[in-house]
N, C-alpha and C positions, 0 to 999 in steps of 0.2 A: 504493499499499500504506499503510495507516495503522497505526502502531505503538501498541498498546493493552495495558497491563498494569494490574493493581491497584496503587495507590500504597502506600507504607509507612505509618508512624504519622501523617504529615501528611495522608494521603489523596491522592487523585489530582488533579493539576493539569492540565487538559485544555486545551492550546494547539494542538490539531490542527485546530480549526475555522476558519471564515472569516466571523465575524460581529463587528460593532463591539462593543467591551467596554462602552460606555455607551449604554444604551437611550434612545429618545426618550420624554420624559414624556408620558403619555396622560391625558386627562380620564376621569373615571368614565363608563363607557358607560351611557347611559340604558336603562332597562328596556324602553322603547318600541321600541327597535331590533329586538327579536325579533318584534314584531307588525306592523312596516311594511316588509317586504322590497321591496315594489314601489316605494315612495317612495324607498328607499335606492338601489335598482337604477337608477332614473331619474336621481337626482342623480349617481351614480357615472359613468354614461355621458356626461353633460354635462361633468363636471369632468375625466374621463379624456381626452376628446377635446381639451380645452383644455390640459391638462398635457403630453400627449405630442404634440400638434399633428399628428395623423394621422386618417385617415378612419375607422378601426376599431380598437377595443381590446377584447380578450376576457380577463376575469379567469379565472384557473385556480388550483387548489389546489397551488401551488408549481411551481417550475421543472421538476421530473420529470414532473409531469402535462402541462405543455405540450410537453415533448419527446416523451412517449409519444403524445400526441394528434397531433402532427405526423407522427410515424413511421407511425402507422395511416392518417392521412388521405392521405399520399403513396402508401401501398400501394394504397389504394382508388382514387385518381385515376390513378396511373401504373403500378402494378404495382411490381416490384422495381427499385430505382434504384441508381445508383452514387453513393455519398456520401463526400465528402472532408472529413475532420475536421483542421482546423488544430491541430497538436500544439505544446505540451500542450493538453489540453481536459478538460472535466468528464466523468468516466468514463461517466456516464449516457447521453451522446450515443452512444457506441459500443454500449453494451448494449441500449438501447431500439430503435435502428435495426436492429441485427442481429436483435433479436427479432421485428421486423416483416418480416423476410426481405430487407432491403436489403443491398447489398454495401458495406462500409465500408473505407476506406483512410485511414491516417494520413499526413499531409503536413506539412512544416515551414511554420509561419506566415509566415516570411520569404519563402519561394518563392511562396507564394499572393499575398502583396502585391506581389511583383515580376511577377506575371502568369504564372508558371510553374506551371500547374495541369494534372494528368493529366485525361484524358477523364472527365467526370462530369456528373451531373445537379443535385447539391446540394453547396454548400460551406458548412461550419459554422465560424465564426470567432468567437473571444472577443474582446470589446472592452470593457475590456482583457483580455489573455490571463491566465488563472489557471494556475499561480501566478506567472509571470514579470513580470506588470504591463505587458507590451508593448502599446502603444497605437497603433491604426491611425487615420489621419486620414480625415475625410469625403471628401476628394479622392481618397484611395487607394480607398475603398469604393465609390464611385459607379460607376467604370468596370467594376469586378467585378461589381456587381449588374446593370448593363446588359447586360454580356456574357452572363451566365448566363440572363437573361430572354429575350434574343434566341435563345438556344438551346433555350428551353422549360424551362429549369431554374430554380433558386432559390438565392439567398444567404440564409443564416440567421445573424444576429448575436446572439450571447449577450452581452447587455449587463447581466447580473446584477450586476456590480460597477462599473458606470459611475458611480454617484452620487458616490462619494468623489472622483473625478477633477475634477469640476466642468466636464467637457468636455460639448459638445452631443451629444444622442442623434442617431442616424440616423433616428429616427422621423418627424421633420419632412420627410424626403426621400422617404418611401415613395410618395407619390402620383406624384411626377415620375419616380422611378426604383425600381420595386418591389423590396421585399426583405421579409423576416420578421424581427422583432426581438423578443427576450424580455427582460423587465425583472423584477426581483425586489424584494421589500419587506425581507425579513429581514436581509441583510447590513448595509445602511446604517442602518436603524433600530435595529439592536442587539436585535432581537426573534427569537431563535431559533425560537420557537414559532409565528411568523407565517407560516403556510403559505399564502402568497399571492404570486402572480406575474401578469404581464401578457403576452399575445401581442398585439403591434402589427403589423398587416398590412393588405393590401388587403381590402376588405369581403368579397369572395368567399371569401377563406381564413378569415377570422373566422367567417363564417356556417357554412361547412362544418365548421370545427373545433369549433364548438358542439355538433354532432351527435355528435362523437366523445367529448367530455369530459362532456356532459350539461348540461341547463338548471339543475339543482339542485346543482350541484357546489360552488358558492360560497355560504356561509351569510351571514345578515344581519350578524353581527359582523364578518365580513370586508369586506363592503361598507362598513361604518362605519369600519373600520381604513384602508381605501383612501382614504377622504375625509380622514382625519387626515394621511395621508402626503402627499396632494396639497397640503394647506394649510400644511404646515410649512416656509414659505419662509425665515423668519429662522433657525429652529433648523437648517435645512440648512446654511446658511453657517457657523454655529458648529461643527457637527459635522465639516465639512471641515477647518477649521482645527485642531480638537482632534485629529483622526486624523493629520494630517500631523505635528503635534508629537510625538505618541506613537510614530509610525513612526520618526522621527529618533532618539528615545531608544532604541528597541529596536535600531535598526541599530547605534548607537553601542555598546550593551551587547554585541553579538556581536563588533564589530570590536575591542574592547579584549582579546579573547582572544589569548594570546601566540602561538598558531599561525595566526592569521588570514591573515597574508601579504597577497597582492594580490587576495583574494577580493572579488567585487563583491556587495553586498547590495541586492537588488532590492526595491522597496516595492510591496505589493499592496493598500493601503488599510486591511486588517484584519490584515496579517501582513507579515513580511519573508521573503524566499526567497533561498537561495544555493546554489551548487554548491562543494563543497570536497572534497578527497581523503578527508578523515576524516568527511565528512557522515554517512554510514550508521553509522559507529562512534559518533559523537557522539549521533545520534538514539537508538541503543540504550542508551547510558549514561544519557542523560536519562530514557529509559523505566525503567531500573532505579531511578532516583531518584523515580519516580512522576510525571514530567513528560512529557506526551505531545505530541509534535510529529508532523508528517507527513512521511514520506520517499517521494520519487517515484523509482523505479528506471527512469527513462527513459534516452534516449541519453546525456544529460548529467545524471546522477543529482543531485537537488536535495532540500534540506530546507526545509520551510516551518514557520515558528513564528509563532503568533498573538499578539496583544496581550494582556498580562495585564489583569485587571479592577480591581485595586486595588493599593495599595502593598505589602501583604503578599505578593501574588503576584509583583510586581516584584522584591522582595528575595529571594524563594525562587528565582526564575529566575536572578538575578544570581549567587547563591551556587553554583547548580548549574553555570552556564557557567564560572565561575571554577574549579570542581572537575573539569572535563573533562580 
């Protein structure tokens, strides 16, 4: 549930999202980009295979497009499947798979990583988990992927928030131990309008998924943006360091609250997340002050607060937390 209201005289400060506050600087896009989609497409596939180190990569117009395409593809291939979502998870996994007539079951991520999984055909696991930041290792993932494939099922890894961690992606292991991995551009690059994501999977999956999402789904400027993303090696390291410093600052800001107690502040790359007895009350009070955070009414209710974008926003948030 996202708490949204109009702000007061200062306007609304939206910290409910999950995108880096500082965007990657982009060069001016050449006008020729619009006229040469085939050239860009060819360059993309070459660079994508190198960047992700896997046999096939399919660009899609955002994570939701990839999720919807996979849900429809599985319905076409297998009919209704039993899908286990590691909780908490992005709500579109539940919505899109149910819409495609699959049976969806929420299951704790901890139990999945321990191998305690109910009978199912598909397991969807965030890496890291949003919003808790829980990170699974490649050695934990490989046996799970192997087990599901031996049963004729699939492991799907949502790695939309992986970039900030600096951890290795599972994409390099798809050939030896098949799974499906989704990656995203917008969160790490700080480009909320960059409606671009990637499905990394065995060639047969990407080929079939292309029929679901369409051959014209991705535009020439998106091919161009993908190439900027792949090439940003030095900036990537700078962004990781900057995000970690900002997360520490945001965590300390909340921990200075007089009623914080022993609450643990979990870092999610572009936000902090915590469970507190007054979490819902605090979220509502921030809402009344025109500051939007995200409240999760799950088994252990949590509040997620995103990173401010500038010093004025930092000061406004600090004053609001002090006034809770």
